[in-house]
C-alpha positions as CSV (number, residue, x, y, z in Angstrom):
1,X,-0.2,-0.2,0.3
2,X,1.2,3.2,-1.0
3,X,0.1,6.3,1.5
4,X,0.6,9.7,0.2
5,X,3.5,12.2,1.7
6,X,2.8,13.8,5.0
7,X,1.9,17.4,4.7
8,X,4.1,20.2,6.2
9,X,3.5,23.5,7.3
10,X,2.7,25.7,3.9
11,X,2.0,23.2,2.2
12,X,-1.1,23.8,-0.2
13,X,-4.5,21.7,-0.1
14,X,-6.7,22.1,-3.4
15,X,-10.7,22.3,-2.5
16,X,-11.9,20.4,-5.6
17,X,-15.4,20.0,-6.6
18,X,-16.4,16.5,-8.7
19,X,-19.5,16.3,-7.7
20,X,-21.7,19.0,-6.5
21,X,-20.2,22.7,-5.4
22,X,-21.2,25.0,-2.0
23,X,-24.5,26.4,-2.1
24,X,-24.9,29.7,-1.6
25,X,-26.4,29.4,2.1
26,X,-23.5,27.4,3.2
27,X,-21.1,29.7,1.6
28,X,-19.9,30.4,5.3
29,X,-19.6,27.7,6.4
30,X,-17.1,27.0,3.6
31,X,-15.5,30.3,4.3
32,X,-14.8,29.2,7.8
33,X,-13.8,26.0,6.9
34,X,-10.7,27.5,4.7
35,X,-10.1,29.8,7.8
36,X,-9.5,26.8,9.8
37,X,-7.1,24.9,7.6
38,X,-5.4,27.9,7.1
39,X,-5.1,28.0,11.1
40,X,-3.9,24.7,10.9
41,X,-0.8,25.9,8.7
42,X,-2.1,25.3,5.5
43,X,-2.3,27.0,2.5
44,X,-5.9,27.0,0.5
45,X,-6.6,26.9,-2.7
46,X,-9.8,26.0,-4.9
47,X,-11.3,24.8,-8.1
48,X,-13.0,27.2,-10.6
49,X,-16.3,25.7,-9.7
50,X,-16.3,24.9,-6.0
51,X,-18.7,28.3,-5.2
52,X,-21.1,26.9,-7.9
53,X,-23.9,24.4,-7.4
54,X,-27.0,24.4,-9.9
55,X,-29.0,20.9,-10.1
56,X,-26.7,19.0,-8.0
57,X,-23.8,19.8,-9.4
58,X,-20.8,22.1,-9.5
59,X,-20.6,22.4,-13.4
60,X,-20.8,19.7,-16.1
61,X,-19.0,16.8,-16.0
62,X,-16.0,17.9,-18.4
63,X,-15.6,20.8,-16.3
64,X,-15.4,18.8,-13.1
65,X,-13.1,16.2,-15.0
66,X,-10.8,18.9,-16.0
67,X,-10.5,20.6,-13.3
68,X,-9.7,17.5,-10.9
69,X,-7.3,16.1,-13.9
70,X,-6.0,19.8,-13.7
71,X,-5.4,19.3,-9.6
72,X,-3.8,15.9,-9.4
73,X,-1.3,16.5,-11.9
74,X,-0.6,20.2,-10.0
75,X,3.0,19.1,-8.0
76,X,2.3,22.1,-6.0
77,X,-0.7,20.8,-4.7
78,X,0.3,18.5,-1.4
79,X,-3.5,17.0,-0.7
80,X,-7.4,17.7,-2.3
81,X,-10.1,17.6,-0.2
82,X,-13.8,17.6,-2.1
83,X,-16.4,20.6,-0.9
84,X,-19.3,18.3,-1.0
85,X,-20.6,14.9,-2.1
86,X,-23.9,14.9,-4.2
87,X,-25.3,12.3,-6.3
88,X,-23.6,12.7,-10.0
89,X,-19.5,11.8,-9.4
90,X,-20.3,8.7,-11.4
91,X,-20.9,11.3,-14.2
92,X,-16.9,12.1,-14.3
93,X,-15.2,8.7,-13.7
94,X,-14.3,7.6,-17.4
95,X,-13.3,11.0,-17.9
96,X,-10.6,11.3,-15.2
97,X,-7.0,10.4,-16.3
98,X,-6.4,7.6,-13.6
99,X,-3.1,7.5,-14.8
100,X,-1.8,10.6,-13.6
101,X,-2.8,10.3,-10.4
102,X,-0.2,7.1,-10.0
103,X,2.3,10.0,-11.0
104,X,1.0,12.3,-8.7
105,X,0.6,10.9,-5.5
106,X,-1.2,12.9,-2.9
107,X,-4.0,12.7,-0.3
108,X,-7.5,12.5,-1.6
109,X,-10.2,13.1,1.0
110,X,-13.8,13.1,0.8
111,X,-16.9,11.7,1.8
112,X,-20.7,10.6,-0.2
113,X,-20.1,10.0,-3.6
114,X,-17.3,11.1,-3.4
115,X,-16.5,7.5,-2.7
116,X,-16.1,5.9,-5.7
117,X,-13.2,8.0,-7.0
118,X,-11.8,7.1,-3.7
119,X,-12.6,3.3,-3.4
120,X,-11.1,3.1,-7.4
121,X,-7.7,4.3,-6.5
122,X,-7.1,2.3,-3.6
123,X,-8.4,-0.8,-4.9
124,X,-7.0,-0.2,-8.2
125,X,-3.7,1.6,-8.4
126,X,-3.2,0.7,-4.4
127,X,-3.2,4.5,-3.3
128,X,-4.6,4.9,0.4
129,X,-7.3,7.3,0.2
130,X,-9.1,9.2,3.0
131,X,-12.6,8.8,3.7
132,X,-14.2,11.4,6.5
133,X,-16.0,14.5,5.7
134,X,-16.1,16.9,3.1
135,X,-14.0,20.4,3.5
136,X,-16.9,22.3,4.6
137,X,-17.2,20.5,8.1
138,X,-13.9,22.3,9.1
139,X,-15.9,25.4,9.3
140,X,-18.5,23.6,11.9
141,X,-18.0,25.2,15.8
142,X,-20.0,22.1,17.4
143,X,-17.8,19.4,16.9
144,X,-15.3,17.7,19.1
145,X,-11.9,19.0,18.8
146,X,-10.6,15.4,18.2
147,X,-12.7,15.1,15.2
148,X,-10.8,17.8,13.2
149,X,-7.1,17.2,14.5
150,X,-7.3,13.5,14.0
151,X,-8.2,14.4,10.5
152,X,-5.4,17.2,10.6
153,X,-3.2,14.6,12.3
154,X,-3.7,12.1,9.7
155,X,-3.0,14.8,6.8
156,X,0.5,15.1,8.4
157,X,1.0,11.9,8.9
158,X,0.9,10.8,12.4
159,X,-1.7,8.0,13.6
160,X,-4.1,8.8,16.3
161,X,-6.2,6.5,17.7
162,X,-10.1,7.2,17.5
163,X,-12.3,6.7,20.2
164,X,-15.7,5.6,20.0
165,X,-17.8,9.0,20.4
166,X,-21.3,7.5,21.7
167,X,-23.4,10.0,20.7
168,X,-24.8,11.7,17.3
169,X,-25.2,15.0,16.8
170,X,-28.9,16.5,16.1
171,X,-29.3,20.1,17.6
172,X,-27.9,18.2,20.3
173,X,-26.0,15.5,21.8
174,X,-28.2,11.8,21.8
175,X,-26.5,9.0,23.1
176,X,-26.0,6.0,20.2
177,X,-23.2,3.8,21.6
178,X,-21.5,1.1,18.7
179,X,-23.4,-2.2,19.1
180,X,-22.1,-5.5,18.1
181,X,-25.0,-7.3,16.5
182,X,-23.0,-10.6,16.4
183,X,-19.9,-12.3,18.5
184,X,-17.9,-9.3,19.7
185,X,-14.6,-9.6,19.7
186,X,-11.1,-7.6,18.8
187,X,-10.6,-7.8,15.3
188,X,-7.8,-6.4,12.5
189,X,-7.8,-6.1,9.3
190,X,-7.2,-3.6,6.2
191,X,-9.7,-1.4,5.6
192,X,-12.1,-0.7,2.8
193,X,-15.6,1.0,1.9
194,X,-17.3,4.4,2.0
195,X,-20.9,5.0,0.6
196,X,-22.7,2.2,0.3
197,X,-25.4,4.1,-1.7
198,X,-22.6,5.1,-4.3
199,X,-20.8,1.6,-3.8
200,X,-23.9,-0.3,-5.2
201,X,-23.1,1.1,-8.6
202,X,-19.9,0.3,-9.2
203,X,-20.8,-3.4,-8.9
204,X,-19.3,-5.5,-11.9
205,X,-18.3,-2.7,-13.7
206,X,-14.8,-1.2,-14.2
207,X,-14.4,0.4,-11.8
208,X,-15.2,-2.7,-9.6
209,X,-11.8,-3.6,-8.8
210,X,-12.3,-5.5,-5.6
211,X,-11.8,-9.3,-6.0
212,X,-8.3,-8.5,-6.6
213,X,-7.6,-6.0,-3.8
214,X,-9.5,-9.2,-1.5
215,X,-6.7,-11.5,-3.0
216,X,-3.9,-9.0,-3.3
217,X,-4.2,-8.7,1.0
218,X,-5.2,-11.8,1.4
219,X,-3.0,-12.6,4.7
220,X,-4.1,-9.3,6.5
221,X,-8.0,-10.1,5.9
222,X,-10.2,-7.1,5.3
223,X,-12.6,-5.1,7.6
224,X,-15.6,-3.2,5.5
225,X,-16.9,-0.3,6.8
226,X,-20.4,1.1,5.1
227,X,-21.8,4.8,5.2
228,X,-25.1,4.7,4.9
229,X,-27.1,8.0,3.7
230,X,-30.4,7.5,2.2
231,X,-31.4,3.9,2.0
232,X,-34.1,1.8,3.2
233,X,-33.7,-1.6,5.6
234,X,-34.8,-2.9,2.8
235,X,-32.3,-1.4,0.1
236,X,-30.1,-3.1,2.8
237,X,-30.9,-6.6,2.6
238,X,-30.8,-6.5,-0.7
239,X,-27.6,-4.5,-1.4
240,X,-25.8,-7.5,1.1
241,X,-26.9,-10.1,-0.9
242,X,-25.4,-8.4,-4.1
243,X,-22.4,-7.8,-2.5
244,X,-22.1,-11.3,-0.9
245,X,-22.8,-12.9,-4.1
246,X,-19.8,-10.7,-5.9
247,X,-17.7,-11.7,-3.4
248,X,-16.9,-8.9,-1.9
249,X,-17.2,-10.4,1.6
250,X,-14.3,-13.1,1.0
251,X,-12.2,-13.3,3.7
252,X,-13.4,-10.5,6.0
253,X,-12.9,-10.3,9.5
254,X,-15.7,-7.6,10.5
255,X,-18.1,-5.3,9.0
256,X,-18.7,-1.3,10.8
257,X,-22.0,0.2,9.5
258,X,-22.1,3.7,10.5
259,X,-25.1,5.7,12.3
260,X,-28.0,6.7,10.2
261,X,-29.7,9.6,10.0
262,X,-32.8,7.9,10.3
263,X,-33.6,4.5,10.2
264,X,-36.1,3.8,7.4
265,X,-38.2,0.4,6.3
266,X,-41.3,-0.1,4.6
267,X,-41.8,-3.9,5.4
268,X,-41.2,-3.6,9.0
269,X,-38.0,-5.2,9.2
270,X,-35.1,-3.7,11.6
271,X,-32.1,-2.6,10.7
272,X,-30.4,-5.8,12.6
273,X,-32.4,-8.3,10.7
274,X,-31.6,-6.6,7.3
275,X,-27.7,-7.1,7.9
276,X,-27.9,-10.2,9.4
277,X,-30.4,-11.9,6.9
278,X,-27.2,-12.2,4.5
279,X,-24.3,-11.7,6.9
280,X,-24.9,-13.7,9.9
281,X,-23.3,-17.0,8.6
282,X,-20.2,-15.1,8.0
283,X,-19.5,-15.6,12.1
284,X,-17.4,-11.8,11.9
285,X,-18.0,-9.0,13.9
286,X,-20.4,-6.8,12.6
287,X,-21.2,-3.2,14.5
288,X,-23.4,-0.7,13.5
289,X,-24.5,3.1,14.9
290,X,-20.0,3.3,14.0
291,X,-18.7,7.1,14.1
292,X,-18.8,7.0,10.1
293,X,-21.3,8.1,8.0
294,X,-23.3,11.4,7.5
295,X,-23.9,11.9,10.7
296,X,-21.6,14.0,13.3
297,X,-19.1,13.5,14.6
298,X,-17.0,10.6,12.5
299,X,-13.7,9.2,12.1
300,X,-11.2,9.7,9.6
301,X,-10.9,6.6,7.5
302,X,-7.8,5.7,5.5
303,X,-9.2,3.3,2.6
304,X,-6.1,0.7,2.5
305,X,-4.8,1.0,5.6
306,X,-4.3,-1.6,8.5
307,X,-6.6,-0.7,11.4
308,X,-7.2,-2.9,14.9
309,X,-10.6,-2.3,17.0
310,X,-10.2,-3.0,20.4
311,X,-12.7,-2.0,23.0
312,X,-11.3,-0.5,26.3
313,X,-13.6,1.0,29.3
314,X,-16.3,0.2,27.3
315,X,-15.7,1.9,24.2
316,X,-14.7,0.6,20.9
317,X,-11.2,2.3,19.7
318,X,-10.0,2.0,15.8
319,X,-6.4,2.0,15.7
320,X,-4.7,2.6,12.1
321,X,-1.3,1.7,11.1
322,X,0.4,2.4,7.6
323,X,1.9,-0.4,6.5
């Protein structure tokens, strides 16, 4: 696994908009995020469409791809962070110059549908990427200090231990600890995953390099993480069946499901039953309500890194290694 160079003082971060841009109502939050990154000691630039948002995209697919390709090739830029997620990153996949990424290795970070960019880079080229949050989150002042600091520490090449928060923030803190719905034990392996709503779109396509990735790292074992954005429990059940049949769970050591914004079902099936219907027979630890997803606070996940899930003082801890 290739890990991009750590960021130093005054290194340049470029904000990219490969999916949606920043809506006008969120510009202040975005500008606060830039101030935060600047205060951490970085120089921040942005692609020309970051501050645009119309019909769910920052601009048309060609423009978005061209801006991303330029950012990738810019050797002065040490990291790329998406400004927003969305629904339409998939429109630019065929237009990205992926070979340039191999010659210009740098940290690339995002969330939501940015998944399919990150997932492909890691599984195809063995280059670690960051699934954490999009840049606007750096502009929020109500988050645990450790959430932002951990992200910055990873960019700087440090390896902070991330301790379960045990709550989600929805106007106020709501207690919601991690929960193991199968056999609860410590586990370790090489972590990969992303937004489940987006991952399901690439199954069986040329952007699905999953089985080769699993085979290459079979001695480590695989830990999956899934961020569920808008799927119902019924959707989750069917998608787990699809992933299982596609061979994605071979040599799987454990699975982390992020907190849901809202648990939705139409037939009465619970989240636990939707997951266990297909996965219980894997006989591995499966955790729900983890600090991954579309609700705050969240962990910083390094796609492709080796991680260990341990438990101390009734809290789960995610330890990361760059190996």
